[in-house]
DODREN-542093 format. One record per residue (C-alpha): x, y, z; residue number from 1. Coordinates in nm, 4 decimals. Example, Ala and Ser with C-alpha at 12.3 -4.5 7.8 and 13.67 -1.06 7.14 Angstrom:
# residues 2
<node east="1.2300" north="-0.4500" up="0.7800" i="1"/>
<node east="1.3670" north="-0.1060" up="0.7140" i="2"/>
# end
This chain:
# residues 391
<node east="12.1649" north="10.0588" up="1.1459" i="1"/>
<node east="12.2564" north="10.4037" up="1.2782" i="2"/>
<node east="12.5863" north="10.2573" up="1.3941" i="3"/>
<node east="12.6564" north="10.1267" up="1.0433" i="4"/>
<node east="12.5748" north="10.4644" up="0.8867" i="5"/>
<node east="12.8041" north="10.6454" up="1.1265" i="6"/>
<node east="13.0815" north="10.3914" up="1.0730" i="7"/>
<node east="13.0505" north="10.4164" up="0.6957" i="8"/>
<node east="13.0458" north="10.7962" up="0.7170" i="9"/>
<node east="13.3583" north="10.7873" up="0.9327" i="10"/>
<node east="13.5294" north="10.5630" up="0.6779" i="11"/>
<node east="13.4303" north="10.7974" up="0.3946" i="12"/>
<node east="13.5680" north="11.0956" up="0.5845" i="13"/>
<node east="13.8922" north="10.9036" up="0.6455" i="14"/>
<node east="13.9274" north="10.8297" up="0.2742" i="15"/>
<node east="13.8658" north="11.1911" up="0.1785" i="16"/>
<node east="14.1475" north="11.2859" up="0.4148" i="17"/>
<node east="14.3773" north="11.0110" up="0.2829" i="18"/>
<node east="14.3073" north="11.1180" up="-0.0740" i="19"/>
<node east="14.3976" north="11.4826" up="-0.0232" i="20"/>
<node east="14.5741" north="11.5255" up="0.3099" i="21"/>
<node east="14.8274" north="11.2425" up="0.3402" i="22"/>
<node east="15.0954" north="11.3683" up="0.1053" i="23"/>
<node east="14.9282" north="11.2206" up="-0.2053" i="24"/>
<node east="15.0790" north="10.8905" up="-0.0892" i="25"/>
<node east="14.8882" north="10.7001" up="-0.3563" i="26"/>
<node east="15.0731" north="10.8609" up="-0.6450" i="27"/>
<node east="15.3612" north="10.6622" up="-0.7892" i="28"/>
<node east="15.5376" north="10.9319" up="-0.9906" i="29"/>
<node east="15.8186" north="11.0103" up="-0.7445" i="30"/>
<node east="16.1312" north="10.8769" up="-0.9162" i="31"/>
<node east="16.4971" north="10.9750" up="-0.9260" i="32"/>
<node east="16.5429" north="11.3293" up="-1.0634" i="33"/>
<node east="16.7007" north="11.3837" up="-1.4083" i="34"/>
<node east="17.0685" north="11.2986" up="-1.4112" i="35"/>
<node east="17.3312" north="11.5721" up="-1.4021" i="36"/>
<node east="17.6729" north="11.4127" up="-1.4050" i="37"/>
<node east="17.9478" north="11.5574" up="-1.1835" i="38"/>
<node east="18.2830" north="11.6663" up="-1.3201" i="39"/>
<node east="18.4566" north="11.4276" up="-1.0817" i="40"/>
<node east="18.2927" north="11.1034" up="-0.9756" i="41"/>
<node east="18.3126" north="11.0306" up="-0.6010" i="42"/>
<node east="18.4237" north="10.6922" up="-0.4733" i="43"/>
<node east="18.1560" north="10.4452" up="-0.3629" i="44"/>
<node east="18.1754" north="10.1357" up="-0.1449" i="45"/>
<node east="17.8874" north="9.8877" up="-0.1681" i="46"/>
<node east="17.8058" north="9.6931" up="0.1505" i="47"/>
<node east="17.5957" north="9.3774" up="0.1165" i="48"/>
<node east="17.4979" north="9.1867" up="0.4333" i="49"/>
<node east="17.4213" north="8.8264" up="0.3386" i="50"/>
<node east="17.3024" north="8.5305" up="0.5422" i="51"/>
<node east="17.2070" north="8.2079" up="0.3620" i="52"/>
<node east="17.1526" north="8.3817" up="0.0292" i="53"/>
<node east="17.2969" north="8.1217" up="-0.2101" i="54"/>
<node east="16.9597" north="8.0820" up="-0.3833" i="55"/>
<node east="16.9323" north="8.4475" up="-0.4882" i="56"/>
<node east="17.2953" north="8.5575" up="-0.5124" i="57"/>
<node east="17.3470" north="8.4408" up="-0.8742" i="58"/>
<node east="17.0601" north="8.6701" up="-0.9771" i="59"/>
<node east="17.1735" north="8.9754" up="-0.7806" i="60"/>
<node east="17.5497" north="8.9916" up="-0.7167" i="61"/>
<node east="17.6537" north="8.9947" up="-1.0867" i="62"/>
<node east="17.4421" north="9.3068" up="-1.1354" i="63"/>
<node east="17.6487" north="9.4877" up="-0.8715" i="64"/>
<node east="17.9796" north="9.3657" up="-1.0069" i="65"/>
<node east="17.8783" north="9.4831" up="-1.3563" i="66"/>
<node east="17.8002" north="9.8420" up="-1.2545" i="67"/>
<node east="17.8924" north="10.0980" up="-1.5197" i="68"/>
<node east="18.0364" north="10.3583" up="-1.2844" i="69"/>
<node east="18.3071" north="10.6042" up="-1.3971" i="70"/>
<node east="18.4518" north="10.6536" up="-1.0485" i="71"/>
<node east="18.6157" north="10.4159" up="-0.8043" i="72"/>
<node east="18.3750" north="10.1553" up="-0.6697" i="73"/>
<node east="18.4156" north="9.8368" up="-0.4692" i="74"/>
<node east="18.1802" north="9.5729" up="-0.3270" i="75"/>
<node east="18.2004" north="9.4264" up="0.0250" i="76"/>
<node east="17.9836" north="9.1200" up="0.0819" i="77"/>
<node east="17.9590" north="9.0333" up="0.4505" i="78"/>
<node east="17.8789" north="8.6665" up="0.5027" i="79"/>
<node east="17.6844" north="8.6655" up="0.8274" i="80"/>
<node east="17.7318" north="8.3087" up="0.9437" i="81"/>
<node east="17.5752" north="8.1427" up="0.6395" i="82"/>
<node east="17.5354" north="7.7663" up="0.6326" i="83"/>
<node east="17.4721" north="7.7371" up="0.2580" i="84"/>
<node east="17.8069" north="7.8492" up="0.1175" i="85"/>
<node east="17.7027" north="8.2089" up="0.0475" i="86"/>
<node east="18.0554" north="8.3489" up="0.0858" i="87"/>
<node east="18.2165" north="8.0831" up="-0.1305" i="88"/>
<node east="17.9516" north="8.1292" up="-0.3998" i="89"/>
<node east="18.0067" north="8.5061" up="-0.3990" i="90"/>
<node east="18.3781" north="8.4554" up="-0.4671" i="91"/>
<node east="18.3006" north="8.2092" up="-0.7466" i="92"/>
<node east="18.0576" north="8.4568" up="-0.9066" i="93"/>
<node east="18.3208" north="8.7316" up="-0.8916" i="94"/>
<node east="18.5759" north="8.5056" up="-1.0619" i="95"/>
<node east="18.3236" north="8.4058" up="-1.3263" i="96"/>
<node east="18.1780" north="8.7495" up="-1.4039" i="97"/>
<node east="18.4596" north="8.9896" up="-1.3172" i="98"/>
<node east="18.3736" north="9.3557" up="-1.2838" i="99"/>
<node east="18.4081" north="9.5597" up="-0.9667" i="100"/>
<node east="18.6502" north="9.4355" up="-0.6976" i="101"/>
<node east="18.4783" north="9.2129" up="-0.4413" i="102"/>
<node east="18.5811" north="9.1513" up="-0.0813" i="103"/>
<node east="18.4068" north="8.8723" up="0.1107" i="104"/>
<node east="18.4425" north="8.8691" up="0.4875" i="105"/>
<node east="18.2580" north="8.7553" up="0.7994" i="106"/>
<node east="18.2069" north="8.9434" up="1.1282" i="107"/>
<node east="18.1370" north="8.6484" up="1.3550" i="108"/>
<node east="17.8311" north="8.6211" up="1.5759" i="109"/>
<node east="17.6721" north="8.9502" up="1.6840" i="110"/>
<node east="17.7093" north="9.0560" up="2.0466" i="111"/>
<node east="17.4141" north="9.1249" up="2.2728" i="112"/>
<node east="17.2224" north="9.4345" up="2.1713" i="113"/>
<node east="17.2821" north="9.3969" up="1.7969" i="114"/>
<node east="17.0635" north="9.2496" up="1.5264" i="115"/>
<node east="17.2590" north="9.0154" up="1.3032" i="116"/>
<node east="17.2045" north="9.2183" up="0.9880" i="117"/>
<node east="17.3223" north="9.5448" up="1.1403" i="118"/>
<node east="17.6260" north="9.3757" up="1.2931" i="119"/>
<node east="17.7144" north="9.2618" up="0.9415" i="120"/>
<node east="17.6547" north="9.6130" up="0.8073" i="121"/>
<node east="17.8800" north="9.7559" up="1.0781" i="122"/>
<node east="18.1578" north="9.5183" up="0.9796" i="123"/>
<node east="18.1159" north="9.6059" up="0.6139" i="124"/>
<node east="18.1239" north="9.9796" up="0.6797" i="125"/>
<node east="18.4365" north="9.9303" up="0.8903" i="126"/>
<node east="18.6106" north="9.7588" up="0.5981" i="127"/>
<node east="18.4864" north="10.0227" up="0.3561" i="128"/>
<node east="18.6161" north="10.3122" up="0.5644" i="129"/>
<node east="18.9714" north="10.1959" up="0.4994" i="130"/>
<node east="18.9070" north="10.3039" up="0.1374" i="131"/>
<node east="18.7807" north="10.6484" up="0.2518" i="132"/>
<node east="18.4756" north="10.6478" up="0.0201" i="133"/>
<node east="18.2535" north="10.9519" up="-0.0163" i="134"/>
<node east="17.9416" north="10.7340" up="-0.0427" i="135"/>
<node east="17.8245" north="10.4020" up="0.0961" i="136"/>
<node east="17.5650" north="10.1975" up="-0.0895" i="137"/>
<node east="17.3820" north="9.9664" up="0.1519" i="138"/>
<node east="17.1934" north="9.7027" up="-0.0441" i="139"/>
<node east="17.0441" north="9.3643" up="0.0373" i="140"/>
<node east="17.1678" north="9.0402" up="-0.1142" i="141"/>
<node east="16.8399" north="8.9808" up="-0.2989" i="142"/>
<node east="16.8473" north="9.3131" up="-0.4870" i="143"/>
<node east="16.9393" north="9.3225" up="-0.8570" i="144"/>
<node east="17.0542" north="9.6604" up="-0.9868" i="145"/>
<node east="17.0388" north="9.8014" up="-1.3365" i="146"/>
<node east="17.3844" north="9.8618" up="-1.4892" i="147"/>
<node east="17.3693" north="10.2366" up="-1.4184" i="148"/>
<node east="17.2142" north="10.2121" up="-1.0710" i="149"/>
<node east="17.5131" north="10.3463" up="-0.8766" i="150"/>
<node east="17.5647" north="10.6229" up="-1.1332" i="151"/>
<node east="17.1977" north="10.7283" up="-1.1058" i="152"/>
<node east="17.2008" north="10.7268" up="-0.7258" i="153"/>
<node east="17.5176" north="10.9342" up="-0.7038" i="154"/>
<node east="17.3855" north="11.1862" up="-0.9571" i="155"/>
<node east="17.0581" north="11.2166" up="-0.7631" i="156"/>
<node east="17.2432" north="11.2709" up="-0.4362" i="157"/>
<node east="17.4715" north="11.5341" up="-0.5904" i="158"/>
<node east="17.1987" north="11.7117" up="-0.7874" i="159"/>
<node east="16.9525" north="11.7290" up="-0.4975" i="160"/>
<node east="17.2077" north="11.7840" up="-0.2220" i="161"/>
<node east="17.0862" north="11.4715" up="-0.0422" i="162"/>
<node east="17.2795" north="11.2913" up="0.2290" i="163"/>
<node east="17.0693" north="10.9790" up="0.1787" i="164"/>
<node east="16.8983" north="10.8604" up="-0.1386" i="165"/>
<node east="16.6893" north="10.5445" up="-0.1244" i="166"/>
<node east="16.4840" north="10.3575" up="-0.3805" i="167"/>
<node east="16.2010" north="10.1190" up="-0.2968" i="168"/>
<node east="16.2992" north="9.8147" up="-0.5016" i="169"/>
<node east="16.0293" north="9.6635" up="-0.7169" i="170"/>
<node east="15.9359" north="9.3403" up="-0.5398" i="171"/>
<node east="15.8608" north="9.0200" up="-0.7273" i="172"/>
<node east="15.4970" north="8.9682" up="-0.8313" i="173"/>
<node east="15.4584" north="8.6350" up="-1.0068" i="174"/>
<node east="15.2613" north="8.3997" up="-0.7829" i="175"/>
<node east="14.8934" north="8.4513" up="-0.7030" i="176"/>
<node east="14.9714" north="8.5511" up="-0.3457" i="177"/>
<node east="15.2461" north="8.7911" up="-0.4533" i="178"/>
<node east="15.0001" north="8.9657" up="-0.6856" i="179"/>
<node east="14.7469" north="9.0005" up="-0.4048" i="180"/>
<node east="14.9810" north="9.1032" up="-0.1214" i="181"/>
<node east="15.2981" north="9.2653" up="-0.2564" i="182"/>
<node east="15.1665" north="9.5840" up="-0.4261" i="183"/>
<node east="14.9614" north="9.6508" up="-0.1134" i="184"/>
<node east="15.2766" north="9.6211" up="0.0991" i="185"/>
<node east="15.4314" north="9.9185" up="-0.0832" i="186"/>
<node east="15.0964" north="10.1012" up="-0.0861" i="187"/>
<node east="15.0616" north="10.0696" up="0.2928" i="188"/>
<node east="15.4253" north="10.1703" up="0.3438" i="189"/>
<node east="15.3719" north="10.4868" up="0.1394" i="190"/>
<node east="15.0557" north="10.5578" up="0.3371" i="191"/>
<node east="15.2520" north="10.5411" up="0.6631" i="192"/>
<node east="15.5504" north="10.7346" up="0.5233" i="193"/>
<node east="15.4367" north="10.9616" up="0.2368" i="194"/>
<node east="15.7372" north="10.9898" up="0.0082" i="195"/>
<node east="15.6785" north="11.3597" up="-0.0634" i="196"/>
<node east="15.7054" north="11.4442" up="0.3062" i="197"/>
<node east="16.0296" north="11.2510" up="0.3527" i="198"/>
<node east="16.2413" north="11.4908" up="0.1466" i="199"/>
<node east="16.1040" north="11.8026" up="0.3192" i="200"/>
<node east="16.3634" north="11.9499" up="0.5521" i="201"/>
<node east="16.2269" north="11.9939" up="0.9014" i="202"/>
<node east="15.9383" north="11.7509" up="0.8473" i="203"/>
<node east="15.9177" north="11.4665" up="1.0974" i="204"/>
<node east="15.8513" north="11.1961" up="0.8371" i="205"/>
<node east="16.1614" north="10.9862" up="0.7673" i="206"/>
<node east="16.1959" north="10.6488" up="0.5994" i="207"/>
<node east="16.4131" north="10.4542" up="0.3603" i="208"/>
<node east="16.3953" north="10.1214" up="0.1797" i="209"/>
<node east="16.6714" north="9.8978" up="0.3094" i="210"/>
<node east="16.7305" north="9.7229" up="-0.0197" i="211"/>
<node east="16.8843" north="10.0322" up="-0.1771" i="212"/>
<node east="17.0278" north="10.3150" up="0.0344" i="213"/>
<node east="17.3042" north="10.5461" up="-0.0868" i="214"/>
<node east="17.4487" north="10.7322" up="0.2114" i="215"/>
<node east="17.7181" north="10.9951" up="0.2374" i="216"/>
<node east="17.9973" north="10.8496" up="0.4492" i="217"/>
<node east="18.0304" north="11.1643" up="0.6589" i="218"/>
<node east="17.6530" north="11.1709" up="0.7172" i="219"/>
<node east="17.6711" north="10.8088" up="0.8336" i="220"/>
<node east="17.9463" north="10.8994" up="1.0770" i="221"/>
<node east="17.7572" north="11.2044" up="1.2033" i="222"/>
<node east="17.4420" north="10.9967" up="1.2623" i="223"/>
<node east="17.6501" north="10.7118" up="1.4157" i="224"/>
<node east="17.5287" north="10.4580" up="1.1603" i="225"/>
<node east="17.4834" north="10.1734" up="1.2268" i="226"/>
<node east="17.5596" north="10.1908" up="1.6005" i="227"/>
<node east="17.2699" north="10.4284" up="1.6658" i="228"/>
<node east="17.0205" north="10.1773" up="1.5235" i="229"/>
<node east="17.1930" north="9.8527" up="1.6291" i="230"/>
<node east="16.8782" north="9.7076" up="1.7909" i="231"/>
<node east="16.6358" north="9.8107" up="1.5163" i="232"/>
<node east="16.4391" north="9.5320" up="1.3522" i="233"/>
<node east="16.2988" north="9.7771" up="1.0949" i="234"/>
<node east="16.6471" north="9.9040" up="1.0275" i="235"/>
<node east="16.5800" north="10.1054" up="0.7115" i="236"/>
<node east="16.3285" north="10.3384" up="0.8759" i="237"/>
<node east="16.5451" north="10.3683" up="1.1878" i="238"/>
<node east="16.8485" north="10.4533" up="0.9735" i="239"/>
<node east="16.6600" north="10.7261" up="0.7865" i="240"/>
<node east="16.5313" north="10.8749" up="1.1120" i="241"/>
<node east="16.8834" north="10.8815" up="1.2548" i="242"/>
<node east="17.0243" north="11.0560" up="0.9466" i="243"/>
<node east="16.7409" north="11.3097" up="0.9290" i="244"/>
<node east="16.7550" north="11.3633" up="1.3048" i="245"/>
<node east="17.1229" north="11.4559" up="1.2771" i="246"/>
<node east="17.0436" north="11.7222" up="1.0180" i="247"/>
<node east="17.0714" north="11.5149" up="0.7027" i="248"/>
<node east="16.8625" north="11.5683" up="0.3898" i="249"/>
<node east="16.7008" north="11.2456" up="0.2698" i="250"/>
<node east="16.4965" north="11.1230" up="-0.0291" i="251"/>
<node east="16.2915" north="10.8107" up="-0.0988" i="252"/>
<node east="16.1143" north="10.7115" up="-0.4187" i="253"/>
<node east="16.0109" north="10.4156" up="-0.6297" i="254"/>
<node east="16.2657" north="10.2332" up="-0.8428" i="255"/>
<node east="16.2593" north="10.1595" up="-1.2129" i="256"/>
<node east="16.5599" north="9.9286" up="-1.2469" i="257"/>
<node east="16.6213" north="9.8066" up="-0.8927" i="258"/>
<node east="16.4397" north="9.4787" up="-0.8318" i="259"/>
<node east="16.4097" north="9.2221" up="-0.5561" i="260"/>
<node east="16.4650" north="8.8699" up="-0.6879" i="261"/>
<node east="16.3487" north="8.6994" up="-0.3688" i="262"/>
<node east="16.0416" north="8.4824" up="-0.4334" i="263"/>
<node east="15.7423" north="8.4645" up="-0.2001" i="264"/>
<node east="15.5414" north="8.1906" up="-0.3728" i="265"/>
<node east="15.3174" north="8.0981" up="-0.0776" i="266"/>
<node east="15.1015" north="8.2989" up="0.1569" i="267"/>
<node east="15.3113" north="8.1556" up="0.4412" i="268"/>
<node east="15.6242" north="8.3195" up="0.2985" i="269"/>
<node east="15.4583" north="8.6606" up="0.2736" i="270"/>
<node east="15.2985" north="8.6158" up="0.6154" i="271"/>
<node east="15.6412" north="8.5628" up="0.7732" i="272"/>
<node east="15.7851" north="8.8636" up="0.5908" i="273"/>
<node east="15.5178" north="9.0958" up="0.7313" i="274"/>
<node east="15.4571" north="8.9437" up="1.0746" i="275"/>
<node east="15.8259" north="8.9298" up="1.1682" i="276"/>
<node east="15.8362" north="9.3088" up="1.2137" i="277"/>
<node east="15.4764" north="9.4346" up="1.2201" i="278"/>
<node east="15.4540" north="9.4572" up="1.5998" i="279"/>
<node east="15.7979" north="9.6186" up="1.6162" i="280"/>
<node east="15.6539" north="9.8886" up="1.3869" i="281"/>
<node east="15.3978" north="9.9506" up="1.6628" i="282"/>
<node east="15.6778" north="9.9746" up="1.9229" i="283"/>
<node east="15.5396" north="9.6616" up="2.0941" i="284"/>
<node east="15.2514" north="9.8691" up="2.2316" i="285"/>
<node east="14.9161" north="9.6967" up="2.3011" i="286"/>
<node east="14.7413" north="10.0346" up="2.2721" i="287"/>
<node east="14.8921" north="10.1017" up="1.9297" i="288"/>
<node east="14.7986" north="9.7474" up="1.8273" i="289"/>
<node east="14.4363" north="9.8014" up="1.9310" i="290"/>
<node east="14.4272" north="10.1351" up="1.7517" i="291"/>
<node east="14.5789" north="9.9842" up="1.4367" i="292"/>
<node east="14.3294" north="9.6981" up="1.4285" i="293"/>
<node east="14.0403" north="9.9400" up="1.4807" i="294"/>
<node east="14.1773" north="10.1761" up="1.2171" i="295"/>
<node east="14.2249" north="9.9028" up="0.9586" i="296"/>
<node east="13.8730" north="9.7770" up="1.0239" i="297"/>
<node east="13.7177" north="10.1233" up="0.9938" i="298"/>
<node east="13.9109" north="10.2334" up="0.6856" i="299"/>
<node east="13.9290" north="9.9104" up="0.4850" i="300"/>
<node east="13.6646" north="9.6657" up="0.6095" i="301"/>
<node east="13.3669" north="9.8866" up="0.6908" i="302"/>
<node east="13.3126" north="10.0187" up="0.3318" i="303"/>
<node east="13.2270" north="9.6834" up="0.1647" i="304"/>
<node east="13.0327" north="9.5673" up="0.4699" i="305"/>
<node east="12.8303" north="9.8904" up="0.4758" i="306"/>
<node east="12.7628" north="9.8698" up="0.1017" i="307"/>
<node east="12.6383" north="9.5102" up="0.0996" i="308"/>
<node east="12.4488" north="9.5268" up="0.4315" i="309"/>
<node east="12.2976" north="9.8609" up="0.3322" i="310"/>
<node east="12.1801" north="9.7252" up="-0.0019" i="311"/>
<node east="12.0405" north="9.4105" up="0.1609" i="312"/>
<node east="11.8544" north="9.6044" up="0.4324" i="313"/>
<node east="11.7466" north="9.9013" up="0.2239" i="314"/>
<node east="11.9628" north="10.1461" up="0.4197" i="315"/>
<node east="12.0540" north="10.3887" up="0.1425" i="316"/>
<node east="12.2722" north="10.6059" up="0.3657" i="317"/>
<node east="12.4973" north="10.3187" up="0.4729" i="318"/>
<node east="12.5164" north="10.1795" up="0.1185" i="319"/>
<node east="12.6034" north="10.5184" up="-0.0324" i="320"/>
<node east="12.8698" north="10.6077" up="0.2240" i="321"/>
<node east="13.0212" north="10.2599" up="0.2102" i="322"/>
<node east="13.0159" north="10.2522" up="-0.1693" i="323"/>
<node east="13.1827" north="10.5931" up="-0.2016" i="324"/>
<node east="13.4511" north="10.5011" up="0.0517" i="325"/>
<node east="13.5203" north="10.1760" up="-0.1326" i="326"/>
<node east="13.5359" north="10.3653" up="-0.4616" i="327"/>
<node east="13.7950" north="10.6093" up="-0.3240" i="328"/>
<node east="13.9936" north="10.3210" up="-0.1782" i="329"/>
<node east="13.9922" north="10.1428" up="-0.5140" i="330"/>
<node east="14.0893" north="10.4572" up="-0.7050" i="331"/>
<node east="14.3906" north="10.5262" up="-0.4828" i="332"/>
<node east="14.5178" north="10.1708" up="-0.5305" i="333"/>
<node east="14.5104" north="10.1786" up="-0.9110" i="334"/>
<node east="14.8417" north="10.3692" up="-0.9561" i="335"/>
<node east="15.0290" north="10.1091" up="-0.7498" i="336"/>
<node east="14.8834" north="9.8259" up="-0.9545" i="337"/>
<node east="14.9883" north="10.0062" up="-1.2732" i="338"/>
<node east="15.3403" north="10.0489" up="-1.1338" i="339"/>
<node east="15.3545" north="9.6750" up="-1.0677" i="340"/>
<node east="15.1957" north="9.6005" up="-1.4074" i="341"/>
<node east="14.9143" north="9.4056" up="-1.2458" i="342"/>
<node east="14.5492" north="9.3681" up="-1.3533" i="343"/>
<node east="14.3474" north="9.6682" up="-1.2379" i="344"/>
<node east="14.0697" north="9.4289" up="-1.1423" i="345"/>
<node east="14.2677" north="9.3535" up="-0.8258" i="346"/>
<node east="14.1957" north="9.7028" up="-0.6910" i="347"/>
<node east="13.8489" north="9.6261" up="-0.5439" i="348"/>
<node east="14.0087" north="9.3351" up="-0.3524" i="349"/>
<node east="14.2126" north="9.5699" up="-0.1351" i="350"/>
<node east="13.9790" north="9.5122" up="0.1663" i="351"/>
<node east="14.0625" north="9.1403" up="0.1460" i="352"/>
<node east="14.4346" north="9.2165" up="0.1422" i="353"/>
<node east="14.3949" north="9.4653" up="0.4279" i="354"/>
<node east="14.2209" north="9.1965" up="0.6322" i="355"/>
<node east="14.5192" north="8.9658" up="0.5740" i="356"/>
<node east="14.7536" north="9.2409" up="0.6928" i="357"/>
<node east="14.5370" north="9.2901" up="1.0004" i="358"/>
<node east="14.5717" north="8.9203" up="1.0836" i="359"/>
<node east="14.9479" north="8.9315" up="1.0180" i="360"/>
<node east="14.9825" north="9.2257" up="1.2567" i="361"/>
<node east="14.7887" north="9.0475" up="1.5303" i="362"/>
<node east="14.9963" north="8.7334" up="1.4732" i="363"/>
<node east="15.3137" north="8.9415" up="1.5046" i="364"/>
<node east="15.1983" north="9.0545" up="1.8492" i="365"/>
<node east="15.1058" north="8.6998" up="1.9483" i="366"/>
<node east="15.4509" north="8.5736" up="1.8465" i="367"/>
<node east="15.6127" north="8.8550" up="2.0453" i="368"/>
<node east="15.4306" north="8.7645" up="2.3664" i="369"/>
<node east="15.5079" north="8.3975" up="2.3130" i="370"/>
<node east="15.8738" north="8.4950" up="2.3210" i="371"/>
<node east="15.9416" north="8.4234" up="1.9553" i="372"/>
<node east="15.9638" north="8.7855" up="1.8472" i="373"/>
<node east="16.0962" north="8.9233" up="1.5210" i="374"/>
<node east="16.3262" north="8.7115" up="1.3084" i="375"/>
<node east="16.5877" north="8.7570" up="1.0390" i="376"/>
<node east="16.7514" north="8.4594" up="0.8702" i="377"/>
<node east="16.7192" north="8.2176" up="1.1587" i="378"/>
<node east="16.7764" north="8.4663" up="1.4422" i="379"/>
<node east="16.4964" north="8.5743" up="1.6701" i="380"/>
<node east="16.4682" north="8.8913" up="1.8781" i="381"/>
<node east="16.2000" north="8.8434" up="2.1400" i="382"/>
<node east="16.2449" north="9.1857" up="2.3034" i="383"/>
<node east="16.4119" north="9.5084" up="2.1922" i="384"/>
<node east="16.6936" north="9.4461" up="2.4405" i="385"/>
<node east="16.7259" north="9.0747" up="2.3814" i="386"/>
<node east="17.0334" north="8.9038" up="2.2478" i="387"/>
<node east="16.9827" north="8.7053" up="1.9279" i="388"/>
<node east="16.9033" north="8.3391" up="1.9605" i="389"/>
<node east="16.9873" north="8.0699" up="1.7067" i="390"/>
<node east="16.7199" north="7.8344" up="1.5880" i="391"/>
# end
């Protein structure tokens, strides 16, 4: 039982540190700053990489075309080899809804050394540069924007002097599995990349949310975006690191009116979303994988085990340390559940969700060593230097 007491005490110490020393990652109050409108509105080009997105495009593209933006704005949808008529549907939606000008184009298959999505982004940025925009908005095809989204992003960038402003889109939470897994996804992301540290100049922490990234065009050129991150599977974090590494000032927060419309109704769907890039996050390192598994077990699994085993065996020390650690864990998860408007009773189930993420991470490594690797819309990337393969 001494081992259990020490493990529970270690978990409690970890949670005390996470509560106070990890950038208050658990708080969800970091939103776009109050709007101060510029005298002259800069031009914006919106780049949307899309591959087989016909199912979600009717719920997302009209929101971009309907943007209430006083300056010049244009949308470029890059159809990345879709087989479901994505490009044709985009043109039909533009004719039906009107709004901002829409250009639909296709870059062809990506060359070796490029992920398909970033090759599409590169093509879109190339088209946009002919318009000489001051800002580029990189957004995914499943993201629906509020009518003043571009206006708010531009005002935030101008007011704060940011080269990159990104919002973590509110993901869909309707199915049972979405309610259990999705809020924790954002919670874990914020734990890895505390939002308050991201905007600090000189701090090493850098991240963005790929569904909504407003980027100064000259900052993109200075950071060589997207060429500098052409192999990145987790492209949003890599992009933010490249911009910050080139001297750019970046910001990331939670969104109020930027939403993902992509459904993840089954556990299998969420499992694929996480496992496709989890091992890439660990730089394909077996040592980092072992450390991550051990860390997840200590921080998230030990507290309930110590509480129940301690109570059953009469070990008050283990039960108390485990119970306090679980209480802190639960308390830090409550703000994220409130943000997602979910029942607060889900908070004590975070160890269950963490265990699922642990299994997803291990599965990601297994798929990597089986040669299947990360995937995006039917393309797989078995190694960081591998060319994409169709399947």
